[in-house]
py3Dmol code that shows the C-alpha trace and the ligand (Angstrom):
import py3Dmol

protein = """\
ATOM      1  CA  MET A   1      11.516 -40.796  15.386  1.00  0.00           C
ATOM      2  CA  ILE A   2       7.813 -40.343  15.957  1.00  0.00           C
ATOM      3  CA  HIS A   3       7.981 -43.228  18.430  1.00  0.00           C
ATOM      4  CA  ASP A   4      10.549 -41.397  20.550  1.00  0.00           C
ATOM      5  CA  TYR A   5       9.594 -37.763  20.245  1.00  0.00           C
ATOM      6  CA  PHE A   6       5.854 -37.515  19.877  1.00  0.00           C
ATOM      7  CA  HIS A   7       3.572 -38.126  22.801  1.00  0.00           C
ATOM      8  CA  PRO A   8       0.005 -38.506  21.570  1.00  0.00           C
ATOM      9  CA  LEU A   9      -2.945 -37.417  23.654  1.00  0.00           C
ATOM     10  CA  SER A  10      -6.215 -39.306  23.588  1.00  0.00           C
ATOM     11  CA  THR A  11      -7.920 -36.208  22.178  1.00  0.00           C
ATOM     12  CA  ASP A  12      -5.514 -35.740  19.220  1.00  0.00           C
ATOM     13  CA  ILE A  13      -6.936 -35.865  15.702  1.00  0.00           C
ATOM     14  CA  PHE A  14      -4.596 -36.592  12.784  1.00  0.00           C
ATOM     15  CA  LEU A  15      -5.455 -35.508   9.277  1.00  0.00           C
ATOM     16  CA  THR A  16      -3.771 -38.007   7.004  1.00  0.00           C
ATOM     17  CA  ALA A  17      -3.535 -38.283   3.229  1.00  0.00           C
ATOM     18  CA  PHE A  18      -1.255 -39.136   0.366  1.00  0.00           C
ATOM     19  CA  MET A  19       0.088 -35.899  -1.083  1.00  0.00           C
ATOM     20  CA  ARG A  20      -2.232 -33.784  -3.306  1.00  0.00           C
ATOM     21  CA  CYS A  21      -5.427 -35.439  -2.076  1.00  0.00           C
ATOM     22  CA  GLY A  22      -6.918 -32.371  -0.384  1.00  0.00           C
ATOM     23  CA  THR A  23      -4.994 -31.889   2.877  1.00  0.00           C
ATOM     24  CA  THR A  24      -5.149 -28.087   2.590  1.00  0.00           C
ATOM     25  CA  TRP A  25      -8.917 -28.195   2.220  1.00  0.00           C
ATOM     26  CA  LEU A  26      -9.400 -30.636   5.106  1.00  0.00           C
ATOM     27  CA  ARG A  27      -7.064 -28.593   7.302  1.00  0.00           C
ATOM     28  CA  ALA A  28      -9.393 -25.639   6.879  1.00  0.00           C
ATOM     29  CA  LEU A  29     -12.573 -27.693   7.339  1.00  0.00           C
ATOM     30  CA  MET A  30     -11.315 -29.418  10.489  1.00  0.00           C
ATOM     31  CA  PHE A  31      -9.920 -26.264  12.087  1.00  0.00           C
ATOM     32  CA  ALA A  32     -13.066 -24.254  11.333  1.00  0.00           C
ATOM     33  CA  THR A  33     -15.249 -27.064  12.686  1.00  0.00           C
ATOM     34  CA  ALA A  34     -13.252 -27.634  15.869  1.00  0.00           C
ATOM     35  CA  ASN A  35     -13.059 -23.914  16.656  1.00  0.00           C
ATOM     36  CA  ARG A  36     -16.440 -22.749  15.432  1.00  0.00           C
ATOM     37  CA  HIS A  37     -17.446 -21.409  18.832  1.00  0.00           C
ATOM     38  CA  LEU A  38     -14.343 -19.245  19.117  1.00  0.00           C
ATOM     39  CA  TYR A  39     -14.431 -17.119  15.966  1.00  0.00           C
ATOM     40  CA  LYS A  40     -16.796 -15.125  13.798  1.00  0.00           C
ATOM     41  CA  PHE A  41     -16.850 -16.223  10.176  1.00  0.00           C
ATOM     42  CA  SER A  42     -16.504 -12.588   9.064  1.00  0.00           C
ATOM     43  CA  ASP A  43     -13.180 -12.239  10.901  1.00  0.00           C
ATOM     44  CA  HIS A  44     -11.868 -15.773  11.005  1.00  0.00           C
ATOM     45  CA  PRO A  45      -8.138 -16.550  11.486  1.00  0.00           C
ATOM     46  CA  ILE A  46      -8.239 -18.594   8.281  1.00  0.00           C
ATOM     47  CA  HIS A  47      -8.851 -15.321   6.383  1.00  0.00           C
ATOM     48  CA  HIS A  48      -5.638 -13.888   7.800  1.00  0.00           C
ATOM     49  CA  THR A  49      -3.276 -16.846   7.971  1.00  0.00           C
ATOM     50  CA  GLY A  50      -4.671 -19.533   5.660  1.00  0.00           C
ATOM     51  CA  PRO A  51      -5.054 -23.138   6.833  1.00  0.00           C
ATOM     52  CA  HIS A  52      -1.377 -24.123   6.994  1.00  0.00           C
ATOM     53  CA  ALA A  53      -0.238 -21.717   9.703  1.00  0.00           C
ATOM     54  CA  ILE A  54      -2.931 -22.777  12.160  1.00  0.00           C
ATOM     55  CA  PHE A  55      -2.752 -26.519  11.663  1.00  0.00           C
ATOM     56  CA  PRO A  56       0.741 -27.957  12.139  1.00  0.00           C
ATOM     57  CA  SER A  57       2.276 -30.620   9.984  1.00  0.00           C
ATOM     58  CA  LEU A  58       3.441 -33.495  12.121  1.00  0.00           C
ATOM     59  CA  ASP A  59       5.938 -34.647   9.480  1.00  0.00           C
ATOM     60  CA  SER A  60       8.015 -31.488   9.304  1.00  0.00           C
ATOM     61  CA  LYS A  61       7.719 -30.564  12.980  1.00  0.00           C
ATOM     62  CA  ILE A  62       8.817 -34.012  14.094  1.00  0.00           C
ATOM     63  CA  LEU A  63      11.675 -34.229  11.650  1.00  0.00           C
ATOM     64  CA  LEU A  64      12.968 -30.682  11.952  1.00  0.00           C
ATOM     65  CA  GLU A  65      12.224 -29.456  15.439  1.00  0.00           C
ATOM     66  CA  TYR A  66      12.170 -32.404  17.803  1.00  0.00           C
ATOM     67  CA  PRO A  67      11.607 -32.406  20.712  1.00  0.00           C
ATOM     68  CA  VAL A  68       8.620 -30.276  19.840  1.00  0.00           C
ATOM     69  CA  SER A  69       7.654 -28.420  22.988  1.00  0.00           C
ATOM     70  CA  THR A  70       5.253 -26.119  21.098  1.00  0.00           C
ATOM     71  CA  PHE A  71       2.906 -29.085  20.687  1.00  0.00           C
ATOM     72  CA  ASP A  72       2.138 -28.903  24.399  1.00  0.00           C
ATOM     73  CA  ARG A  73       0.695 -25.434  23.974  1.00  0.00           C
ATOM     74  CA  LEU A  74      -1.801 -26.359  21.269  1.00  0.00           C
ATOM     75  CA  PRO A  75      -5.480 -26.165  22.249  1.00  0.00           C
ATOM     76  CA  SER A  76      -7.462 -29.370  22.598  1.00  0.00           C
ATOM     77  CA  PRO A  77      -8.219 -31.238  20.426  1.00  0.00           C
ATOM     78  CA  ARG A  78      -4.756 -30.918  18.904  1.00  0.00           C
ATOM     79  CA  LEU A  79      -4.981 -31.177  15.122  1.00  0.00           C
ATOM     80  CA  PHE A  80      -2.018 -32.451  13.106  1.00  0.00           C
ATOM     81  CA  ALA A  81      -1.613 -33.065   9.388  1.00  0.00           C
ATOM     82  CA  THR A  82       0.628 -35.839   8.101  1.00  0.00           C
ATOM     83  CA  HIS A  83       1.384 -37.824   4.963  1.00  0.00           C
ATOM     84  CA  PHE A  84       2.885 -40.725   6.916  1.00  0.00           C
ATOM     85  CA  ALA A  85       1.587 -44.195   6.078  1.00  0.00           C
ATOM     86  CA  HIS A  86      -0.666 -45.806   8.684  1.00  0.00           C
ATOM     87  CA  SER A  87       1.868 -48.565   9.330  1.00  0.00           C
ATOM     88  CA  LEU A  88       4.523 -45.996  10.317  1.00  0.00           C
ATOM     89  CA  PHE A  89       2.614 -44.886  13.397  1.00  0.00           C
ATOM     90  CA  PRO A  90       3.296 -46.612  16.713  1.00  0.00           C
ATOM     91  CA  ILE A  91       0.720 -49.151  17.899  1.00  0.00           C
ATOM     92  CA  SER A  92       0.107 -46.816  20.842  1.00  0.00           C
ATOM     93  CA  MET A  93      -1.569 -44.501  18.327  1.00  0.00           C
ATOM     94  CA  THR A  94      -3.173 -46.882  15.835  1.00  0.00           C
ATOM     95  CA  SER A  95      -4.514 -49.527  18.198  1.00  0.00           C
ATOM     96  CA  PRO A  96      -8.312 -49.400  18.615  1.00  0.00           C
ATOM     97  CA  LEU A  97      -7.545 -49.201  22.333  1.00  0.00           C
ATOM     98  CA  SER A  98      -5.992 -45.746  21.991  1.00  0.00           C
ATOM     99  CA  ALA A  99      -8.459 -42.905  21.743  1.00  0.00           C
ATOM    100  CA  CYS A 100      -6.746 -40.570  19.232  1.00  0.00           C
ATOM    101  CA  LYS A 101      -8.401 -40.387  15.825  1.00  0.00           C
ATOM    102  CA  PHE A 102      -7.422 -40.303  12.158  1.00  0.00           C
ATOM    103  CA  VAL A 103      -9.241 -38.542   9.330  1.00  0.00           C
ATOM    104  CA  TYR A 104      -8.049 -39.833   5.955  1.00  0.00           C
ATOM    105  CA  VAL A 105      -8.846 -38.228   2.634  1.00  0.00           C
ATOM    106  CA  CYS A 106      -8.218 -40.044  -0.624  1.00  0.00           C
ATOM    107  CA  ARG A 107      -8.643 -38.982  -4.247  1.00  0.00           C
ATOM    108  CA  ASP A 108      -8.814 -40.525  -7.699  1.00  0.00           C
ATOM    109  CA  PRO A 109      -5.181 -41.579  -8.361  1.00  0.00           C
ATOM    110  CA  LYS A 110      -5.354 -40.152 -11.887  1.00  0.00           C
ATOM    111  CA  ASP A 111      -6.054 -36.672 -10.495  1.00  0.00           C
ATOM    112  CA  VAL A 112      -3.432 -37.218  -7.789  1.00  0.00           C
ATOM    113  CA  LEU A 113      -0.832 -37.963 -10.457  1.00  0.00           C
ATOM    114  CA  ILE A 114      -1.659 -34.805 -12.440  1.00  0.00           C
ATOM    115  CA  SER A 115      -1.766 -32.616  -9.355  1.00  0.00           C
ATOM    116  CA  LYS A 116       1.472 -34.096  -8.008  1.00  0.00           C
ATOM    117  CA  TRP A 117       3.311 -33.642 -11.302  1.00  0.00           C
ATOM    118  CA  HIS A 118       2.356 -29.963 -11.524  1.00  0.00           C
ATOM    119  CA  PHE A 119       3.321 -29.475  -7.891  1.00  0.00           C
ATOM    120  CA  MET A 120       6.691 -31.184  -8.293  1.00  0.00           C
ATOM    121  CA  CYS A 121       7.468 -29.160 -11.435  1.00  0.00           C
ATOM    122  CA  LYS A 122       6.803 -25.945  -9.516  1.00  0.00           C
ATOM    123  CA  ILE A 123       8.831 -26.757  -6.426  1.00  0.00           C
ATOM    124  CA  ARG A 124      11.711 -28.564  -8.139  1.00  0.00           C
ATOM    125  CA  SER A 125      15.050 -26.779  -7.974  1.00  0.00           C
ATOM    126  CA  GLU A 126      15.929 -25.009 -11.222  1.00  0.00           C
ATOM    127  CA  GLU A 127      19.338 -26.652 -11.021  1.00  0.00           C
ATOM    128  CA  LEU A 128      17.739 -30.055 -11.620  1.00  0.00           C
ATOM    129  CA  THR A 129      16.542 -31.362 -14.973  1.00  0.00           C
ATOM    130  CA  PRO A 130      12.765 -30.860 -15.240  1.00  0.00           C
ATOM    131  CA  ILE A 131      10.735 -34.014 -14.752  1.00  0.00           C
ATOM    132  CA  SER A 132       8.728 -34.987 -17.838  1.00  0.00           C
ATOM    133  CA  PHE A 133       5.135 -36.077 -17.526  1.00  0.00           C
ATOM    134  CA  ASN A 134       5.936 -39.529 -18.896  1.00  0.00           C
ATOM    135  CA  GLU A 135       8.647 -39.974 -16.294  1.00  0.00           C
ATOM    136  CA  ALA A 136       6.301 -38.864 -13.487  1.00  0.00           C
ATOM    137  CA  TYR A 137       3.624 -41.238 -14.794  1.00  0.00           C
ATOM    138  CA  GLU A 138       6.009 -44.222 -14.823  1.00  0.00           C
ATOM    139  CA  LEU A 139       7.290 -43.495 -11.319  1.00  0.00           C
ATOM    140  CA  PHE A 140       3.746 -43.110  -9.963  1.00  0.00           C
ATOM    141  CA  CYS A 141       2.490 -46.330 -11.576  1.00  0.00           C
ATOM    142  CA  ASN A 142       5.549 -48.168 -10.243  1.00  0.00           C
ATOM    143  CA  GLY A 143       4.785 -46.948  -6.733  1.00  0.00           C
ATOM    144  CA  VAL A 144       7.777 -44.621  -6.495  1.00  0.00           C
ATOM    145  CA  SER A 145       6.460 -41.679  -4.483  1.00  0.00           C
ATOM    146  CA  GLU A 146       7.640 -39.633  -1.512  1.00  0.00           C
ATOM    147  CA  PHE A 147       5.303 -41.375   0.937  1.00  0.00           C
ATOM    148  CA  GLY A 148       5.310 -44.826  -0.622  1.00  0.00           C
ATOM    149  CA  PRO A 149       3.039 -46.283  -3.303  1.00  0.00           C
ATOM    150  CA  TYR A 150      -0.287 -44.420  -3.562  1.00  0.00           C
ATOM    151  CA  TRP A 151      -2.390 -47.613  -3.519  1.00  0.00           C
ATOM    152  CA  ASP A 152      -0.747 -49.088  -0.403  1.00  0.00           C
ATOM    153  CA  HIS A 153      -1.120 -45.775   1.404  1.00  0.00           C
ATOM    154  CA  VAL A 154      -4.851 -45.679   0.691  1.00  0.00           C
ATOM    155  CA  LEU A 155      -5.427 -49.361   1.424  1.00  0.00           C
ATOM    156  CA  GLU A 156      -3.789 -49.250   4.846  1.00  0.00           C
ATOM    157  CA  TYR A 157      -6.082 -46.441   5.995  1.00  0.00           C
ATOM    158  CA  TRP A 158      -9.097 -48.009   4.297  1.00  0.00           C
ATOM    159  CA  LYS A 159      -8.565 -51.281   6.158  1.00  0.00           C
ATOM    160  CA  ALA A 160      -8.060 -49.436   9.445  1.00  0.00           C
ATOM    161  CA  SER A 161     -11.300 -47.504   8.846  1.00  0.00           C
ATOM    162  CA  GLN A 162     -13.155 -50.753   8.212  1.00  0.00           C
ATOM    163  CA  GLU A 163     -11.757 -52.336  11.356  1.00  0.00           C
ATOM    164  CA  SER A 164     -12.294 -49.297  13.597  1.00  0.00           C
ATOM    165  CA  PRO A 165     -14.735 -46.810  12.061  1.00  0.00           C
ATOM    166  CA  GLU A 166     -14.873 -44.834  15.312  1.00  0.00           C
ATOM    167  CA  LYS A 167     -11.102 -44.326  15.090  1.00  0.00           C
ATOM    168  CA  VAL A 168     -10.480 -43.788  11.375  1.00  0.00           C
ATOM    169  CA  LEU A 169     -12.785 -41.767   9.135  1.00  0.00           C
ATOM    170  CA  PHE A 170     -12.206 -42.419   5.439  1.00  0.00           C
ATOM    171  CA  LEU A 171     -13.279 -39.564   3.156  1.00  0.00           C
ATOM    172  CA  LYS A 172     -13.078 -39.051  -0.588  1.00  0.00           C
ATOM    173  CA  TYR A 173     -12.172 -35.732  -2.226  1.00  0.00           C
ATOM    174  CA  GLU A 174     -14.806 -36.304  -4.892  1.00  0.00           C
ATOM    175  CA  ASP A 175     -17.576 -36.839  -2.299  1.00  0.00           C
ATOM    176  CA  ILE A 176     -16.657 -33.613  -0.513  1.00  0.00           C
ATOM    177  CA  LYS A 177     -16.718 -31.772  -3.833  1.00  0.00           C
ATOM    178  CA  ARG A 178     -20.145 -33.210  -4.665  1.00  0.00           C
ATOM    179  CA  GLU A 179     -21.821 -32.849  -1.271  1.00  0.00           C
ATOM    180  CA  PRO A 180     -19.671 -30.662   0.978  1.00  0.00           C
ATOM    181  CA  SER A 181     -22.323 -30.139   3.658  1.00  0.00           C
ATOM    182  CA  VAL A 182     -23.093 -33.853   3.967  1.00  0.00           C
ATOM    183  CA  GLU A 183     -19.416 -34.757   4.284  1.00  0.00           C
ATOM    184  CA  LEU A 184     -18.740 -31.903   6.696  1.00  0.00           C
ATOM    185  CA  LYS A 185     -21.508 -33.105   9.007  1.00  0.00           C
ATOM    186  CA  LYS A 186     -19.994 -36.578   8.895  1.00  0.00           C
ATOM    187  CA  LEU A 187     -16.589 -35.091   9.742  1.00  0.00           C
ATOM    188  CA  ALA A 188     -17.912 -33.014  12.649  1.00  0.00           C
ATOM    189  CA  ALA A 189     -19.730 -35.999  14.148  1.00  0.00           C
ATOM    190  CA  PHE A 190     -16.587 -38.131  13.848  1.00  0.00           C
ATOM    191  CA  MET A 191     -14.530 -35.411  15.562  1.00  0.00           C
ATOM    192  CA  GLY A 192     -16.977 -35.610  18.455  1.00  0.00           C
ATOM    193  CA  MET A 193     -18.429 -32.169  17.685  1.00  0.00           C
ATOM    194  CA  PRO A 194     -21.650 -32.779  15.752  1.00  0.00           C
ATOM    195  CA  PHE A 195     -23.581 -29.747  14.543  1.00  0.00           C
ATOM    196  CA  THR A 196     -26.659 -29.049  16.618  1.00  0.00           C
ATOM    197  CA  ALA A 197     -30.046 -28.605  14.952  1.00  0.00           C
ATOM    198  CA  GLU A 198     -29.785 -24.932  15.860  1.00  0.00           C
ATOM    199  CA  GLU A 199     -26.395 -24.602  14.167  1.00  0.00           C
ATOM    200  CA  GLU A 200     -27.691 -26.328  11.070  1.00  0.00           C
ATOM    201  CA  LYS A 201     -30.708 -24.043  10.973  1.00  0.00           C
ATOM    202  CA  GLY A 202     -28.458 -21.033  11.488  1.00  0.00           C
ATOM    203  CA  GLY A 203     -26.377 -21.934   8.419  1.00  0.00           C
ATOM    204  CA  VAL A 204     -23.137 -22.775  10.288  1.00  0.00           C
ATOM    205  CA  VAL A 205     -22.438 -25.766   8.023  1.00  0.00           C
ATOM    206  CA  GLU A 206     -22.745 -23.629   4.886  1.00  0.00           C
ATOM    207  CA  GLU A 207     -20.591 -20.883   6.442  1.00  0.00           C
ATOM    208  CA  ILE A 208     -17.776 -23.361   7.053  1.00  0.00           C
ATOM    209  CA  VAL A 209     -18.103 -24.806   3.547  1.00  0.00           C
ATOM    210  CA  LYS A 210     -17.889 -21.273   2.098  1.00  0.00           C
ATOM    211  CA  LEU A 211     -14.957 -20.260   4.299  1.00  0.00           C
ATOM    212  CA  CYS A 212     -13.001 -23.341   3.218  1.00  0.00           C
ATOM    213  CA  SER A 213     -13.951 -23.310  -0.466  1.00  0.00           C
ATOM    214  CA  PHE A 214     -11.270 -23.325  -3.128  1.00  0.00           C
ATOM    215  CA  GLU A 215     -12.499 -19.926  -4.314  1.00  0.00           C
ATOM    216  CA  ASN A 216     -12.081 -18.368  -0.884  1.00  0.00           C
ATOM    217  CA  LEU A 217      -8.813 -20.023   0.163  1.00  0.00           C
ATOM    218  CA  SER A 218      -7.015 -19.621  -3.148  1.00  0.00           C
ATOM    219  CA  ASN A 219      -7.821 -15.904  -3.232  1.00  0.00           C
ATOM    220  CA  LEU A 220      -6.670 -15.038   0.287  1.00  0.00           C
ATOM    221  CA  GLU A 221      -4.102 -12.254   0.311  1.00  0.00           C
ATOM    222  CA  VAL A 222      -1.837 -14.336   2.559  1.00  0.00           C
ATOM    223  CA  HIS A 223      -1.619 -16.969  -0.163  1.00  0.00           C
ATOM    224  CA  LYS A 224      -0.545 -14.429  -2.749  1.00  0.00           C
ATOM    225  CA  GLU A 225       2.016 -12.671  -0.582  1.00  0.00           C
ATOM    226  CA  GLY A 226       4.715 -15.286  -0.981  1.00  0.00           C
ATOM    227  CA  GLY A 227       4.831 -16.938   2.475  1.00  0.00           C
ATOM    228  CA  GLY A 228       5.110 -20.678   2.596  1.00  0.00           C
ATOM    229  CA  VAL A 229       5.188 -24.009   4.328  1.00  0.00           C
ATOM    230  CA  GLN A 230       8.404 -25.585   5.546  1.00  0.00           C
ATOM    231  CA  THR A 231       8.443 -29.238   4.536  1.00  0.00           C
ATOM    232  CA  PHE A 232      10.418 -31.960   6.241  1.00  0.00           C
ATOM    233  CA  THR A 233      13.144 -31.653   3.604  1.00  0.00           C
ATOM    234  CA  GLN A 234      13.692 -28.050   4.807  1.00  0.00           C
ATOM    235  CA  LEU A 235      12.292 -26.778   1.510  1.00  0.00           C
ATOM    236  CA  VAL A 236       9.819 -23.910   1.866  1.00  0.00           C
ATOM    237  CA  VAL A 237       6.862 -24.399  -0.470  1.00  0.00           C
ATOM    238  CA  GLU A 238       5.025 -21.189  -1.312  1.00  0.00           C
ATOM    239  CA  TYR A 239       1.366 -21.211  -0.272  1.00  0.00           C
ATOM    240  CA  LYS A 240       0.208 -20.550  -3.815  1.00  0.00           C
ATOM    241  CA  ASN A 241       1.481 -23.992  -4.859  1.00  0.00           C
ATOM    242  CA  TYR A 242      -1.195 -25.645  -2.730  1.00  0.00           C
ATOM    243  CA  PHE A 243      -3.898 -24.232  -5.004  1.00  0.00           C
ATOM    244  CA  ARG A 244      -4.137 -25.110  -8.667  1.00  0.00           C
ATOM    245  CA  LYS A 245      -7.566 -26.008 -10.084  1.00  0.00           C
ATOM    246  CA  GLY A 246      -9.356 -27.800  -7.261  1.00  0.00           C
ATOM    247  CA  THR A 247     -11.515 -29.814  -9.655  1.00  0.00           C
ATOM    248  CA  VAL A 248     -12.426 -33.448 -10.259  1.00  0.00           C
ATOM    249  CA  GLY A 249     -11.347 -35.159 -13.488  1.00  0.00           C
ATOM    250  CA  ASP A 250      -8.552 -32.864 -14.692  1.00  0.00           C
ATOM    251  CA  TRP A 251      -6.709 -36.061 -15.663  1.00  0.00           C
ATOM    252  CA  LYS A 252      -8.855 -36.148 -18.809  1.00  0.00           C
ATOM    253  CA  ASN A 253      -6.765 -33.249 -20.122  1.00  0.00           C
ATOM    254  CA  TYR A 254      -3.520 -35.182 -19.749  1.00  0.00           C
ATOM    255  CA  LEU A 255      -3.863 -38.969 -19.879  1.00  0.00           C
ATOM    256  CA  THR A 256      -4.122 -41.036 -23.042  1.00  0.00           C
ATOM    257  CA  GLU A 257      -6.659 -43.867 -23.062  1.00  0.00           C
ATOM    258  CA  GLU A 258      -3.816 -46.325 -22.572  1.00  0.00           C
ATOM    259  CA  MET A 259      -2.524 -44.432 -19.527  1.00  0.00           C
ATOM    260  CA  ARG A 260      -6.026 -44.228 -18.006  1.00  0.00           C
ATOM    261  CA  GLU A 261      -6.510 -47.929 -18.513  1.00  0.00           C
ATOM    262  CA  ARG A 262      -3.191 -48.804 -16.879  1.00  0.00           C
ATOM    263  CA  ILE A 263      -3.899 -46.722 -13.766  1.00  0.00           C
ATOM    264  CA  ASP A 264      -7.473 -47.987 -13.503  1.00  0.00           C
ATOM    265  CA  SER A 265      -6.341 -51.586 -13.802  1.00  0.00           C
ATOM    266  CA  ILE A 266      -3.684 -51.126 -11.098  1.00  0.00           C
ATOM    267  CA  THR A 267      -6.394 -49.608  -8.874  1.00  0.00           C
ATOM    268  CA  GLU A 268      -8.776 -52.463  -9.598  1.00  0.00           C
ATOM    269  CA  ALA A 269      -6.147 -55.132  -8.910  1.00  0.00           C
ATOM    270  CA  LYS A 270      -4.851 -53.473  -5.740  1.00  0.00           C
ATOM    271  CA  PHE A 271      -8.272 -52.783  -4.237  1.00  0.00           C
ATOM    272  CA  LYS A 272      -9.836 -56.109  -5.279  1.00  0.00           C
ATOM    273  CA  GLY A 273     -11.645 -57.739  -2.387  1.00  0.00           C
ATOM    274  CA  SER A 274     -11.179 -54.723  -0.089  1.00  0.00           C
ATOM    275  CA  GLY A 275     -14.629 -53.260  -0.729  1.00  0.00           C
ATOM    276  CA  LEU A 276     -13.041 -49.935  -1.697  1.00  0.00           C
ATOM    277  CA  THR A 277     -14.013 -48.310  -4.971  1.00  0.00           C
ATOM    278  CA  LEU A 278     -12.843 -44.943  -6.222  1.00  0.00           C
TER     279      LEU A 278
END
"""
ligand_1 = """\
27
A3P
P -5.228 -29.723 -8.014
O -3.759 -29.682 -8.259
O -5.902 -30.854 -8.728
O -5.905 -28.432 -8.274
P -3.008 -30.991 -0.903
O -3.593 -29.877 -0.148
O -3.228 -32.321 -0.251
O -1.582 -30.732 -1.265
O -3.824 -31.107 -2.265
C -3.713 -30.098 -3.241
C -4.874 -30.253 -4.188
O -6.085 -29.836 -3.527
C -4.732 -29.347 -5.404
O -5.439 -30.015 -6.447
C -5.454 -28.091 -4.937
O -5.855 -27.237 -5.965
C -6.653 -28.724 -4.227
N -7.276 -27.829 -3.246
C -6.685 -26.958 -2.392
N -7.606 -26.326 -1.649
C -8.811 -26.789 -2.045
C -10.159 -26.504 -1.656
N -10.434 -25.608 -0.720
N -11.151 -27.179 -2.276
C -10.882 -28.104 -3.223
N -9.635 -28.410 -3.639
C -8.605 -27.766 -3.061
"""
view = py3Dmol.view(width=600, height=400)
view.addModel(protein, "pdb")
view.setStyle({"model": 0}, {"cartoon": {"style": "trace"}})
view.addModel(ligand_1, "xyz")
view.setStyle({"model": 1}, {"stick": {}})
view.zoomTo()
view.show()
């Protein structure tokens, strides 16, 4: 469907990730970076709407509203979030010859599993039998996930980023947690909007990091009021479900040593020879 109904522009930037890897956070960081000359941080649209309303999801728009004429009205660069695998995009978008860009964020699969399980439990219809953690763990390890196996999803984008670093930026949730300003500068430069020395001196980088922090976003009134995001399955997911702990290593509270070892060994085997370590 994307091949028929979406017409990419050379200036488009796609935020891509497997689910629960930090899309909400990156949405805010990318929007605030791209539009930093338009708004004051004290009265920023993110404070009023949150990051989802201002940064469309390509997946749900394409699948629910095609042909999507509203895309034509978006300011340049158009920013879109998607969980689609790299191989699902048309060559016209992924070829190094096309100018649109991809920002990919990945996360430790053990934390992804925990985050995803909590999320699925919250959004699952009450009419369905609840999904046990052991069941979710088995499905995840066996590669049964909404957007395909976690490891293949990551590897496709990793390889693309190695082949065309100017086209695909590969980020890690843990790195952004550890050094948000460093990673944000990398992101801005990749987007073609590097921070000037004056902006850095004026604290713009830190302002964006603060605006987009878990503490700020998760406490926004709009996220507590009950609005939500329409997913491609027509389900509306309440904003509050996009914020849980926002930490690194929560898996330690859930996984047995045997479970940790199994996930780590799948990761090691899948990523062997790729140069990617998590
Ligand atoms: P946890 O469930 O581990 O807390 P996504 O946005 O891709 O669905 O990812 C959701 C995960 O990112 C959740 O992880 C959520 O809490 C975390 N998250 C949301 N906003 C964040 C932010 N500003 N900073 C760090 N983590 C954030």
